[in-house]
One Martini backbone bead per residue (centre of mass of N, CA, C, O) as a GRO file, in nm:
protein
  199
    1MET     BB    1  -3.315   0.157  -0.437
    2HIS     BB    2  -3.205  -0.113  -0.342
    3ARG     BB    3  -3.315  -0.272  -0.592
    4ARG     BB    4  -3.141  -0.107  -0.795
    5ARG     BB    5  -2.871  -0.178  -0.694
    6THR     BB    6  -2.898  -0.487  -0.711
    7ALA     BB    7  -2.942  -0.490  -1.014
    8VAL     BB    8  -2.673  -0.355  -1.106
    9ALA     BB    9  -2.495  -0.563  -0.957
   10GLY     BB   10  -2.602  -0.807  -1.117
   11ALA     BB   11  -2.523  -0.700  -1.410
   12LEU     BB   12  -2.220  -0.696  -1.357
   13LEU     BB   13  -2.185  -0.994  -1.285
   14ALA     BB   14  -2.288  -1.100  -1.545
   15ALA     BB   15  -2.099  -0.953  -1.745
   16ALA     BB   16  -1.846  -1.063  -1.620
   17ALA     BB   17  -1.892  -1.357  -1.706
   18LEU     BB   18  -1.911  -1.311  -2.008
   19THR     BB   19  -1.639  -1.166  -2.058
   20ALA     BB   20  -1.457  -1.382  -1.925
   21CYS     BB   21  -1.532  -1.619  -2.116
   22GLY     BB   22  -1.396  -1.463  -2.372
   23SER     BB   23  -1.133  -1.530  -2.210
   24PRO     BB   24  -0.885  -1.721  -2.181
   25GLY     BB   25  -0.868  -1.812  -1.839
   26LEU     BB   26  -1.112  -1.604  -1.780
   27THR     BB   27  -1.299  -1.604  -1.511
   28ALA     BB   28  -1.516  -1.489  -1.278
   29GLY     BB   29  -1.277  -1.558  -1.046
   30THR     BB   30  -1.092  -1.362  -1.223
   31ALA     BB   31  -0.885  -1.069  -1.252
   32ALA     BB   32  -0.600  -1.205  -1.330
   33LEU     BB   33  -0.318  -1.277  -1.562
   34LEU     BB   34   0.025  -1.394  -1.499
   35GLY     BB   35   0.215  -1.629  -1.610
   36GLY     BB   36  -0.006  -1.829  -1.465
   37ARG     BB   37  -0.102  -1.628  -1.263
   38ARG     BB   38  -0.364  -1.587  -1.026
   39ILE     BB   39  -0.601  -1.322  -0.960
   40PRO     BB   40  -0.845  -1.330  -0.741
   41VAL     BB   41  -1.114  -1.179  -0.652
   42GLY     BB   42  -1.083  -1.207  -0.348
   43ALA     BB   43  -0.828  -1.030  -0.332
   44VAL     BB   44  -0.971  -0.777  -0.424
   45GLU     BB   45  -1.175  -0.759  -0.200
   46ALA     BB   46  -0.976  -0.743   0.035
   47ARG     BB   47  -0.835  -0.486  -0.054
   48VAL     BB   48  -1.094  -0.303  -0.061
   49ALA     BB   49  -1.156  -0.328   0.240
   50GLU     BB   50  -0.891  -0.190   0.326
   51LEU     BB   51  -0.935   0.078   0.160
   52ARG     BB   52  -1.199   0.169   0.288
   53HIS     BB   53  -1.079   0.237   0.561
   54VAL     BB   54  -0.851   0.448   0.464
   55THR     BB   55  -1.075   0.623   0.285
   56GLY     BB   56  -1.380   0.631   0.425
   57GLY     BB   57  -1.563   0.421   0.358
   58ALA     BB   58  -1.911   0.255   0.383
   59SER     BB   59  -1.929  -0.005   0.266
   60ALA     BB   60  -2.034  -0.347   0.341
   61ASP     BB   61  -1.937  -0.425   0.043
   62ALA     BB   62  -1.661  -0.474  -0.155
   63ARG     BB   63  -1.827  -0.542  -0.437
   64HIS     BB   64  -1.966  -0.218  -0.414
   65GLU     BB   65  -1.754  -0.042  -0.502
   66PRO     BB   66  -1.610   0.193  -0.646
   67ASP     BB   67  -1.434   0.168  -0.932
   68GLY     BB   68  -1.173   0.317  -0.836
   69LEU     BB   69  -1.103   0.128  -0.605
   70VAL     BB   70  -1.086  -0.136  -0.761
   71ARG     BB   71  -0.874  -0.051  -0.971
   72ARG     BB   72  -0.653  -0.002  -0.754
   73ALA     BB   73  -0.634  -0.292  -0.649
   74VAL     BB   74  -0.562  -0.427  -0.918
   75THR     BB   75  -0.313  -0.251  -0.979
   76ASP     BB   76  -0.149  -0.336  -0.740
   77LEU     BB   77  -0.148  -0.647  -0.787
   78VAL     BB   78  -0.017  -0.630  -1.067
   79LEU     BB   79   0.238  -0.469  -1.000
   80ASP     BB   80   0.371  -0.660  -0.811
   81ALA     BB   81   0.429  -0.858  -1.058
   82VAL     BB   82   0.561  -0.673  -1.265
   83VAL     BB   83   0.796  -0.562  -1.101
   84ALA     BB   84   0.916  -0.849  -1.028
   85ARG     BB   85   0.972  -0.927  -1.329
   86ALA     BB   86   1.159  -0.692  -1.406
   87VAL     BB   87   1.377  -0.727  -1.195
   88ALA     BB   88   1.447  -1.031  -1.260
   89GLU     BB   89   1.561  -0.944  -1.552
   90ARG     BB   90   1.799  -0.756  -1.391
   91GLY     BB   91   1.816  -0.936  -1.116
   92PRO     BB   92   1.769  -0.946  -0.816
   93ALA     BB   93   1.543  -0.971  -0.597
   94VAL     BB   94   1.345  -0.834  -0.351
   95GLY     BB   95   1.404  -0.888  -0.048
   96ALA     BB   96   1.295  -0.923   0.284
   97ALA     BB   97   1.543  -0.776   0.419
   98GLU     BB   98   1.505  -0.517   0.247
   99VAL     BB   99   1.228  -0.445   0.323
  100ALA     BB  100   1.269  -0.431   0.635
  101ALA     BB  101   1.489  -0.205   0.621
  102ALA     BB  102   1.299   0.004   0.468
  103ARG     BB  103   1.086   0.014   0.690
  104ALA     BB  104   1.241   0.104   0.919
  105ALA     BB  105   1.339   0.359   0.818
  106GLU     BB  106   1.056   0.483   0.788
  107GLU     BB  107   0.981   0.461   1.083
  108GLU     BB  108   1.193   0.649   1.182
  109ARG     BB  109   1.124   0.896   1.009
  110TYR     BB  110   0.819   0.893   1.150
  111GLY     BB  111   0.834   0.776   1.460
  112GLY     BB  112   0.713   0.495   1.375
  113GLY     BB  113   0.484   0.261   1.293
  114GLU     BB  114   0.209   0.425   1.330
  115PRO     BB  115   0.287   0.680   1.170
  116LEU     BB  116   0.330   0.516   0.905
  117VAL     BB  117   0.047   0.403   0.879
  118ARG     BB  118  -0.100   0.678   0.868
  119ALA     BB  119   0.053   0.795   0.617
  120LEU     BB  120  -0.030   0.557   0.415
  121ALA     BB  121  -0.336   0.582   0.455
  122ALA     BB  122  -0.347   0.866   0.320
  123LEU     BB  123  -0.252   0.707   0.039
  124GLY     BB  124  -0.411   0.419   0.031
  125VAL     BB  125  -0.242   0.229   0.238
  126PRO     BB  126  -0.269  -0.064   0.385
  127GLY     BB  127  -0.124  -0.227   0.637
  128GLY     BB  128  -0.109  -0.510   0.478
  129ALA     BB  129   0.059  -0.351   0.222
  130ILE     BB  130   0.339  -0.225   0.291
  131ASP     BB  131   0.548  -0.441   0.195
  132ASP     BB  132   0.458  -0.413  -0.104
  133TYR     BB  133   0.507  -0.115  -0.140
  134VAL     BB  134   0.820  -0.121  -0.066
  135ARG     BB  135   0.896  -0.325  -0.282
  136ARG     BB  136   0.795  -0.161  -0.528
  137ARG     BB  137   0.979   0.084  -0.487
  138LEU     BB  138   1.245  -0.067  -0.498
  139GLY     BB  139   1.205  -0.174  -0.781
  140ILE     BB  140   1.173   0.100  -0.926
  141ARG     BB  141   1.459   0.191  -0.857
  142ARG     BB  142   1.612  -0.040  -0.982
  143LEU     BB  143   1.519   0.008  -1.276
  144ALA     BB  144   1.633   0.289  -1.307
  145ALA     BB  145   1.929   0.209  -1.237
  146ALA     BB  146   1.960   0.004  -1.476
  147ALA     BB  147   1.942   0.264  -1.675
  148GLY     BB  148   2.078   0.515  -1.537
  149GLU     BB  149   1.862   0.625  -1.331
  150ASP     BB  150   1.611   0.820  -1.173
  151ALA     BB  151   1.303   0.774  -1.048
  152GLY     BB  152   1.252   1.110  -0.995
  153THR     BB  153   1.273   1.130  -1.308
  154PRO     BB  154   1.165   1.144  -1.623
  155ALA     BB  155   1.365   0.934  -1.727
  156GLY     BB  156   1.307   0.722  -1.512
  157ASP     BB  157   1.023   0.689  -1.572
  158ARG     BB  158   1.043   0.593  -1.864
  159ALA     BB  159   1.208   0.344  -1.801
  160VAL     BB  160   1.008   0.202  -1.616
  161ARG     BB  161   0.771   0.192  -1.819
  162ARG     BB  162   0.928   0.011  -2.020
  163ALA     BB  163   0.975  -0.224  -1.830
  164LEU     BB  164   0.673  -0.288  -1.755
  165ALA     BB  165   0.567  -0.329  -2.029
  166ALA     BB  166   0.752  -0.574  -2.096
  167ALA     BB  167   0.668  -0.754  -1.860
  168ALA     BB  168   0.350  -0.766  -1.931
  169THR     BB  169   0.407  -0.902  -2.202
  170ALA     BB  170   0.564  -1.159  -2.088
  171LEU     BB  171   0.314  -1.231  -1.904
  172GLN     BB  172   0.043  -1.201  -2.051
  173LEU     BB  173  -0.151  -0.979  -1.965
  174ARG     BB  174  -0.480  -1.026  -1.812
  175VAL     BB  175  -0.790  -0.855  -1.778
  176ASN     BB  176  -1.079  -0.830  -1.643
  177PRO     BB  177  -1.320  -0.617  -1.772
  178ARG     BB  178  -1.456  -0.542  -1.509
  179TYR     BB  179  -1.176  -0.356  -1.436
  180GLY     BB  180  -1.044  -0.311  -1.723
  181THR     BB  181  -0.776  -0.160  -1.898
  182TRP     BB  182  -0.455  -0.197  -1.986
  183ASP     BB  183  -0.211   0.077  -1.946
  184PRO     BB  184   0.113   0.093  -2.047
  185ASP     BB  185   0.175   0.406  -2.033
  186HIS     BB  186   0.044   0.441  -1.720
  187VAL     BB  187   0.036   0.183  -1.541
  188THR     BB  188  -0.276   0.100  -1.566
  189LEU     BB  189  -0.628   0.124  -1.518
  190ALA     BB  190  -0.891   0.154  -1.751
  191PRO     BB  191  -1.186   0.216  -1.805
  192THR     BB  192  -1.484   0.042  -1.862
  193THR     BB  193  -1.740   0.051  -2.073
  194HIS     BB  194  -2.102   0.039  -1.981
  195PRO     BB  195  -2.365   0.112  -2.178
  196TRP     BB  196  -2.605  -0.059  -2.023
  197LEU     BB  197  -2.609   0.148  -1.772
  198THR     BB  198  -2.725   0.413  -1.954
  199ARG     BB  199  -3.022   0.288  -2.042
   0.00000   0.00000   0.00000
């Protein structure tokens, strides 16, 4: 069984190298490219290792996590850049002081830093990514407000999705097929089918 898992993992890595080489600028060590900025595979593996702990995963190797967990990690890293670009196109970026103030407010609401960490861990947000999560939420609210909407309403959600789709296009977002295909309508990664694994 161990040999079978190793063989499947090897096939995935080999396929990733082939499909990545077929896309200009996407090497086997690149998870995504956005406006010249490279998200390395190592960053994805580090995020997956964090997610594994907060979601109760047991794999000893972040590279061999279930596809859903890996796609979530890539989606979060990509969204950080896409939201930042969309916000920058409409006004000032979300600053560090703003993030710190919002995080402090959340900590007060939850009764301290540790309770907030536990609450976000239950949502699959690792401790090391809390500031990024807060910055992304602030950015999404700002995008909705720029369109005259509330991010918590259907109209606000549509406005935010349009802004993010436009930002992803402006960044010429490209994702390594190993991780999925970017779905601008749902602002996430859709699974890529690997038919050779079913044969």
